[in-house]
C-alpha positions as a Python dict, from the first residue, in 0.01 Angstrom:
ca = {
    (1, 'M'): (0, 0, 0),
    (2, 'L'): (112, -292, -217),
    (3, 'G'): (484, -222, -251),
    (4, 'G'): (683, -542, -300),
    (5, 'R'): (378, -761, -365),
    (6, 'V'): (336, -960, -687),
    (7, 'A'): (-6, -1010, -843),
    (8, 'I'): (-161, -1206, -1129),
    (9, 'V'): (-469, -1058, -1296),
    (10, 'T'): (-653, -1275, -1547),
    (11, 'G'): (-856, -1101, -1814),
    (12, 'G'): (-641, -798, -1734),
    (13, 'G'): (-636, -648, -2082),
    (14, 'R'): (-975, -480, -2084),
    (15, 'G'): (-1259, -350, -1868),
    (16, 'I'): (-1259, -440, -1501),
    (17, 'G'): (-943, -651, -1528),
    (18, 'R'): (-753, -365, -1688),
    (19, 'A'): (-861, -137, -1404),
    (20, 'H'): (-739, -396, -1152),
    (21, 'A'): (-399, -427, -1319),
    (22, 'L'): (-345, -52, -1347),
    (23, 'R'): (-446, 25, -989),
    (24, 'L'): (-249, -265, -840),
    (25, 'A'): (58, -135, -1021),
    (26, 'A'): (-14, 224, -913),
    (27, 'Y'): (-10, 107, -549),
    (28, 'G'): (329, -58, -601),
    (29, 'A'): (248, -416, -697),
    (30, 'R'): (430, -593, -978),
    (31, 'V'): (170, -744, -1208),
    (32, 'V'): (138, -1039, -1444),
    (33, 'V'): (-131, -925, -1687),
    (34, 'N'): (-301, -1224, -1847),
    (35, 'D'): (-542, -1182, -2137),
    (36, 'A'): (-601, -1423, -2425),
    (37, 'G'): (-707, -1135, -2650),
    (38, 'V'): (-1034, -1298, -2752),
    (39, 'A'): (-1359, -1130, -2853),
    (40, 'A'): (-1634, -1083, -2595),
    (41, 'D'): (-1784, -1419, -2694),
    (42, 'G'): (-1450, -1597, -2674),
    (43, 'A'): (-1379, -1603, -3048),
    (44, 'A'): (-1013, -1577, -3143),
    (45, 'T'): (-871, -1241, -3256),
    (46, 'D'): (-524, -1106, -3333),
    (47, 'E'): (-549, -847, -3054),
    (48, 'T'): (-293, -824, -2771),
    (49, 'P'): (-461, -620, -2494),
    (50, 'A'): (-229, -755, -2222),
    (51, 'D'): (68, -599, -2401),
    (52, 'A'): (-111, -264, -2415),
    (53, 'V'): (-181, -266, -2040),
    (54, 'V'): (177, -364, -1962),
    (55, 'A'): (295, -71, -2176),
    (56, 'E'): (68, 163, -1975),
    (57, 'I'): (209, 32, -1648),
    (58, 'H'): (567, 71, -1771),
    (59, 'A'): (494, 425, -1891),
    (60, 'A'): (373, 511, -1541),
    (61, 'G'): (692, 372, -1385),
    (62, 'G'): (553, 36, -1274),
    (63, 'E'): (655, -323, -1335),
    (64, 'A'): (449, -574, -1532),
    (65, 'V'): (474, -863, -1776),
    (66, 'A'): (215, -987, -2025),
    (67, 'H'): (76, -1335, -2075),
    (68, 'A'): (-172, -1441, -2343),
    (69, 'G'): (-266, -1798, -2251),
    (70, 'D'): (-610, -1955, -2204),
    (71, 'I'): (-654, -1977, -1827),
    (72, 'A'): (-901, -2267, -1851),
    (73, 'D'): (-604, -2482, -1956),
    (74, 'L'): (-453, -2618, -1633),
    (75, 'A'): (-103, -2595, -1780),
    (76, 'V'): (-158, -2223, -1832),
    (77, 'G'): (-259, -2180, -1468),
    (78, 'E'): (70, -2340, -1370),
    (79, 'A'): (261, -2127, -1623),
    (80, 'L'): (118, -1803, -1483),
    (81, 'V'): (236, -1886, -1132),
    (82, 'E'): (575, -1993, -1264),
    (83, 'L'): (604, -1668, -1463),
    (84, 'A'): (541, -1454, -1155),
    (85, 'I'): (796, -1647, -950),
    (86, 'A'): (1056, -1658, -1229),
    (87, 'T'): (1022, -1283, -1288),
    (88, 'W'): (1004, -1149, -932),
    (89, 'G'): (1073, -1444, -703),
    (90, 'R'): (732, -1452, -535),
    (91, 'L'): (354, -1450, -572),
    (92, 'D'): (121, -1276, -327),
    (93, 'V'): (-208, -1207, -505),
    (94, 'V'): (-427, -1372, -770),
    (95, 'V'): (-726, -1189, -912),
    (96, 'N'): (-941, -1425, -1119),
    (97, 'N'): (-1130, -1194, -1350),
    (98, 'A'): (-1126, -1343, -1703),
    (99, 'G'): (-1457, -1424, -1865),
    (100, 'I'): (-1663, -1437, -2182),
    (101, 'G'): (-2032, -1392, -2258),
    (102, 'R'): (-2267, -1607, -2466),
    (103, 'P'): (-2612, -1477, -2367),
    (104, 'R'): (-2903, -1688, -2479),
    (105, 'M'): (-3238, -1798, -2336),
    (106, 'V'): (-3209, -2149, -2198),
    (107, 'F'): (-3444, -2300, -2456),
    (108, 'N'): (-3225, -2163, -2738),
    (109, 'M'): (-2882, -2225, -2582),
    (110, 'S'): (-2642, -2458, -2759),
    (111, 'E'): (-2416, -2707, -2587),
    (112, 'A'): (-2109, -2505, -2691),
    (113, 'E'): (-2258, -2182, -2549),
    (114, 'W'): (-2306, -2355, -2216),
    (115, 'D'): (-1974, -2539, -2209),
    (116, 'D'): (-1755, -2249, -2320),
    (117, 'V'): (-1888, -2003, -2063),
    (118, 'V'): (-1865, -2250, -1776),
    (119, 'R'): (-1517, -2352, -1891),
    (120, 'V'): (-1372, -2000, -1893),
    (121, 'H'): (-1538, -1864, -1579),
    (122, 'L'): (-1544, -2166, -1350),
    (123, 'K'): (-1267, -2395, -1472),
    (124, 'G'): (-1048, -2092, -1542),
    (125, 'T'): (-1087, -1977, -1183),
    (126, 'F'): (-1001, -2326, -1060),
    (127, 'S'): (-700, -2353, -1292),
    (128, 'V'): (-511, -2049, -1165),
    (129, 'S'): (-631, -2091, -806),
    (130, 'R'): (-508, -2450, -788),
    (131, 'A'): (-160, -2357, -906),
    (132, 'A'): (-134, -2059, -672),
    (133, 'C'): (-270, -2245, -369),
    (134, 'R'): (-26, -2532, -426),
    (135, 'H'): (260, -2281, -425),
    (136, 'W'): (140, -2104, -109),
    (137, 'R'): (77, -2431, 76),
    (138, 'E'): (426, -2553, -10),
    (139, 'Q'): (571, -2227, 121),
    (140, 'A'): (375, -2251, 446),
    (141, 'K'): (470, -2616, 501),
    (142, 'A'): (835, -2519, 447),
    (143, 'G'): (808, -2271, 734),
    (144, 'A'): (761, -1947, 540),
    (145, 'V'): (519, -1681, 665),
    (146, 'V'): (253, -1659, 395),
    (147, 'D'): (24, -1356, 360),
    (148, 'A'): (-145, -1422, 26),
    (149, 'R'): (-470, -1325, -140),
    (150, 'L'): (-708, -1500, -379),
    (151, 'I'): (-981, -1271, -515),
    (152, 'N'): (-1244, -1426, -741),
    (153, 'T'): (-1506, -1263, -959),
    (154, 'S'): (-1872, -1358, -923),
    (155, 'T'): (-2174, -1154, -1036),
    (156, 'G'): (-2453, -950, -889),
    (157, 'L'): (-2693, -1132, -1122),
    (158, 'L'): (-2700, -1403, -856),
    (159, 'V'): (-2909, -1170, -641),
    (160, 'A'): (-3069, -959, -914),
    (161, 'G'): (-3173, -1227, -1161),
    (162, 'G'): (-3014, -1310, -1494),
    (163, 'A'): (-3264, -1383, -1771),
    (164, 'G'): (-3075, -1486, -2084),
    (165, 'Q'): (-2760, -1551, -1879),
    (166, 'S'): (-2820, -1896, -1730),
    (167, 'N'): (-2478, -2024, -1842),
    (168, 'Y'): (-2300, -1718, -1702),
    (169, 'V'): (-2492, -1714, -1374),
    (170, 'A'): (-2443, -2090, -1325),
    (171, 'A'): (-2067, -2047, -1371),
    (172, 'K'): (-2053, -1749, -1137),
    (173, 'G'): (-2260, -1929, -876),
    (174, 'G'): (-1995, -2198, -895),
    (175, 'V'): (-1725, -1935, -843),
    (176, 'S'): (-1903, -1810, -530),
    (177, 'A'): (-1933, -2159, -384),
    (178, 'F'): (-1575, -2239, -482),
    (179, 'S'): (-1451, -1924, -308),
    (180, 'E'): (-1621, -2011, 20),
    (181, 'A'): (-1482, -2365, 17),
    (182, 'V'): (-1127, -2260, -70),
    (183, 'A'): (-1134, -1990, 200),
    (184, 'S'): (-1176, -2271, 454),
    (185, 'E'): (-913, -2491, 290),
    (186, 'M'): (-645, -2222, 272),
    (187, 'A'): (-700, -2054, 610),
    (188, 'P'): (-431, -2267, 781),
    (189, 'Y'): (-175, -2155, 524),
    (190, 'G'): (-206, -1777, 552),
    (191, 'V'): (-421, -1729, 242),
    (192, 'T'): (-743, -1527, 235),
    (193, 'V'): (-1007, -1594, -29),
    (194, 'N'): (-1281, -1347, -114),
    (195, 'A'): (-1520, -1287, -401),
    (196, 'I'): (-1650, -969, -558),
    (197, 'M'): (-1972, -908, -748),
    (198, 'P'): (-1873, -613, -967),
    (199, 'A'): (-2114, -388, -1153),
    (200, 'A'): (-1957, -172, -1424),
    (201, 'R'): (-1994, -84, -1788),
    (202, 'T'): (-1766, -312, -1992),
    (203, 'R'): (-1786, -473, -2334),
    (204, 'L'): (-1958, -776, -2174),
    (205, 'S'): (-2216, -573, -1983),
    (206, 'A'): (-2268, -260, -2196),
    (207, 'A'): (-2589, -386, -2353),
    (208, 'G'): (-2750, -419, -2012),
    (209, 'W'): (-2698, -60, -1900),
    (210, 'R'): (-2994, 173, -1943),
    (211, 'M'): (-2849, 498, -1808),
    (212, 'E'): (-2638, 757, -1987),
    (213, 'R'): (-2299, 864, -1862),
    (214, 'S'): (-2264, 1218, -1735),
    (215, 'A'): (-1940, 1403, -1804),
    (216, 'A'): (-2004, 1630, -1506),
    (217, 'A'): (-2095, 1375, -1240),
    (218, 'F'): (-1923, 1077, -1078),
    (219, 'D'): (-1962, 783, -1316),
    (220, 'D'): (-2073, 489, -1105),
    (221, 'T'): (-2048, 260, -1407),
    (222, 'D'): (-1669, 307, -1425),
    (223, 'P'): (-1461, -4, -1335),
    (224, 'A'): (-1203, 205, -1144),
    (225, 'P'): (-1383, 203, -803),
    (226, 'I'): (-1410, -176, -821),
    (227, 'A'): (-1033, -193, -859),
    (228, 'E'): (-992, 13, -541),
    (229, 'L'): (-1174, -254, -341),
    (230, 'V'): (-963, -527, -501),
    (231, 'C'): (-645, -338, -412),
    (232, 'Y'): (-758, -315, -51),
    (233, 'L'): (-843, -686, -36),
    (234, 'A'): (-501, -758, -189),
    (235, 'S'): (-319, -555, 76),
    (236, 'P'): (-175, -659, 414),
    (237, 'A'): (-448, -448, 577),
    (238, 'A'): (-712, -704, 474),
    (239, 'A'): (-550, -1005, 641),
    (240, 'A'): (-854, -1064, 863),
    (241, 'I'): (-1108, -1065, 579),
    (242, 'S'): (-1173, -1405, 421),
    (243, 'G'): (-1466, -1609, 295),
    (244, 'Q'): (-1659, -1293, 215),
    (245, 'T'): (-1843, -1165, -90),
    (246, 'F'): (-1875, -797, -175),
    (247, 'H'): (-2111, -639, -426),
    (248, 'V'): (-1944, -322, -554),
    (249, 'R'): (-2059, -50, -791),
    (250, 'G'): (-1923, 302, -799),
    (251, 'G'): (-1892, 432, -444),
    (252, 'R'): (-2114, 163, -292),
    (253, 'I'): (-1983, -159, -136),
    (254, 'E'): (-2226, -414, 9),
    (255, 'S'): (-2139, -726, 206),
    (256, 'V'): (-2340, -1013, 59),
    (257, 'G'): (-2453, -1285, 298),
    (258, 'G'): (-2419, -1658, 236),
    (259, 'W'): (-2674, -1888, 85),
    (260, 'Q'): (-2994, -1736, 218),
}
């Protein structure tokens, strides 16, 4: 389904991002796996999860390279696009997934807890998107046929409420608005832009889940089904879908309306 396409996945070392990277590669895409290797709250660690995911993809016969930069740095956004092009000669898909969590009630939230979450989620999405969209626009203006995909990660807390997550929800609301605007901007250049609101058990969300997993039943808290939707949106088959938001959990996909 994705043979010959090249994708960047930010935050691709763990959780939902890892599922995206593995499934994109399984469908034939070549993947740049970006992950800074930080803790769930953004604190520095010596972990290299992007390398581990790349090793999994290689072991399965796929192609991937690792990148460990901070995507909220605009130079890193440029470097990711340059890495994809230098390695495989093209870029077709960007999945902006990276994020951190600093949950706190608004009356207890520090300036750093606000700034860091907004920086990673919102500025990080802008950083990689800007670099990719510049590349695709240049291709289109040079006469190339562009069939590219930008897939951004919002949150279902925008429709379900997010007590203790005002910084996170504010950033993700920005991602949703950003996605709608960029879908309009990039339509003339052959680029679709969509957003997903994923619901899955990850290290950022585990504390919020109240149900137990069942070994015998379909686990609708697994990130893998979310990756299937992302792979479809990344494929040539989804060329007519843009400016949309999809809430996805397990086997359920819901189209989320605009600001209403």
